Each structure stands twice: as C-alpha cells, then as structure tokens.
N, C-alpha and C positions, 0 to 999 in steps of 0.2 A: 641144595647144590652139592655136587661131588667134585672134589679137587684132585686133579692128577698132577703130581709133582715129578718132574724129570730132573735128575741130578746130573751135574757135570761142571765143567769150568768154562767161563766165558772167554771169548776172544779167538781170533784166527789160529793162534798157536796151538790151541787144544781141539780144534775141529777134527772130527773123525778119529779121535783117540779112544782107547778102550774105556777110559773113565767117563766118556761122554755118551755112552749108549742111552742113558736116561734122557738126555736132551734129544737124541735122535728119535727115540720112541715117542716122546711127547710131541715133537713136531709132526710126526705122522698121525698121531692121535688128533691133533688140532685140525689137520687137513681132512681126516675122515669124518669129523663131525661138522665140517664147514664152519669152523670157529671164526669169530670176528678177527679182523687184522690185529696182530699182536701189538702191544704197547708196553711201555715200562711202567710197572706197578709193583709194590711190595719188594723193591730191590731186585727185580727180576723181569723176565719176559712173561707177559700175561695175555691170555686170550680166553674168550667165553663162547659158548654155543649151546644149542639144544639138540638132543638126539634121542630117539626112542622114548620121548615123553619125559626125559630127564634133563635138568640143567647141569652143564659141566663147565669147569674152568680148568685151564692149564697154567701151571707156574713152573718156570725154569729159573731158579735162583741165580743171580749174577754175583753172589757173595763168595764164590769159589766153593768147591766141594766141602771143605772142612768147616765152613761157616754157614751151611745151607739152612740151619735151623732158624736163624734170625729172620730170613725171608719168609719161610713157611709160617713161623709164629705170627708175623704181621697179618698174613692172609687169613689164618685161622681165627685170630682175634677179631678182625674186621667183620668177617662173615659169621662169627660165632659157630664154627664148625666143630662137630664132635670128632674124635679121633677116627672112628669107623667111616667117616665121610671123606677120608683122605686116602689115596694110594700113592706110595712113593716108588718110582721106577729108578733102579740103579744097577751098576755092574756088580758082578760077583766072581771073585777069583776061584771059588771052590766049586763052581759048576762048569761042566764042559761048555765049550764055545757054542753059543746059540741056544742053550737050554734055558727054559723059563721056569721060575719057581715063584708062585704066588702064595703068600701066607697071610692069615688075618692079623698076626702079631708076631713078636719074637725079639730076640736080641739083635744088636747091630751086626754081630758076626765079624767084627773087624772093619766094617765099611764106615769110614770116618764121616761121610755125609749123613748116613743114617744115625750114627752115634750123636751127631750134633742136633739132629731133629729130635731124637729121644730126650736129650738134655733140655732143649728149649720147650718141648711139649710136656715134659715130666711124665711120660708114659711110653711104654713099648707097644701099647695096644692100638696100633694102626696098621692097616694092610701095607705090605711091601711086595713089589714085583721085581725080582732079581733076574738079570740077564747074564748068563754065563759068558765069561771071557777066557776061561782056562787059567791054569797055574802058569807062572813065569817059567821059561825054559831054565835049565840048569845054569847057574852062574849069574842069572839076572836078579837085580834088586826089584822088589815089588813095585816101588815108586816109579822106576824107569819103565817097567812093563806096562803099568796102567796108564801112564802118560804117553806111551808109544802108540803108533798107528797100527791098524790091522794089516796083516800081510794079504796078498792077493787071494789066497784060498779062504781066509777068514772073512774077507769083505762080503762075499756072497752070502755066507752063513749069517753074518750079523745083519745084513739088509733084510733077510727073511725073518730073523728073530725080532728085530725092532718093529717090523710090520705086525708080526704076531702079538707082540707086547701091546701095541696100540689097540688091536682088536680085543685083547684080554682086558685092557682098561675100560673099554666100552662095555664089555660083558659084565665086568665087576660093577660098574656104575648102574647098570639097568637091572641085572638079575641077582647080584650079590656075590660075595666072595666064594662061597662053596661051589656054585655052578661054574664060575670062572676057573677055579682051581681044578675041578674035574676035567674041564675041556682043555686047559692050556698047560697044566703041569706035566702032561705026558710028552714024551719026545715028539718033535715035529715029524710028520710023515713025508 
C-alpha cells in the first residue's frame, strides 16, 4: 500500500487557505483514483482505492497542522508501512506559487506539519511533495499569510498546481519517486 498524506487544518474556517493545499491535492488524488467514500480513521479523513495495479490510501489528519504526526503514526503503525511508502503533500513558503517540488527525503524546512511527522516517525527519510505558496508580502506575518485565503490570481494557479500534485502522487505510487520528480519538479507549462 502507498499512503498519500495531505496536510492542512480541519474545519470551514481553514478551507481554501494557503496552509490547506495538501488537503486540496489529497482530495483530488482520491477522486482521480475513484477511492472509496471517505471516513474517519486514524484521527483524520481516510479513503482507499486501487489504481494502475497499486493499492493506495489517502489520509488528511484532523489533528491540525502542527500535530499531523500523531495521525500519520497511527496509520503507519497499523499498516506497518515503511517510510518510503508514504508521501506527504504540504505547502511551502519558499517556492513560487504553484511550483511543485517532490523529494525522496529531507528536512522539514520550517514546515511545522512535516516537522511533527519527522518527530513521530523518527526519520526524515520519507518522500514529500511541496506546493509553492510564495513568500508573505512585505509586512505580513508568516502565520497570517499561510492561514489566509488565495487571491483571485492565485486561485487559478493553485487549482492547477493541486491537480498536478494529485497526478504526481499517482505517478510516485506507481513508478517511484525519481520518475515522478523528473516529470513534476519542472515548472508547469
């Protein structure tokens, strides 16, 4: 089984915010693989499906971004998953809006949800797919920016980016991290 983890914050207050691009991409992923109807499991939204001969699961932790690791750990322990069988999709302030960056491992880079998953799993050696949301404008606090909603121009870019991220997760699950990196780390055309 390959586990796709979309990071974000639960509840209407956080819908369509920059910090929730992981949830957005995971929802698109579940739709693309015709996953089972989602249900509550492992303190999050859970769905399963098969695609391209691979069994997939999607998890969107409801533990809030900064405590994402406890939800992920429960799923990993239950299914006895190796770190390389998980990909975490999250926002990234250091990438231009809409840019994707898939990596097989690495530091949390200031992303608190990733940092909590690293802490709970005890390793940085799991793939992560970052979706660029840009740096905050001059005078903005990072927390206000990531919890803010996309402006009109950004919405279209993020819609396309979260769709590309969903396809990247499928490619990662079927072909592996290197082919997916080669195809999806380049700027969108």
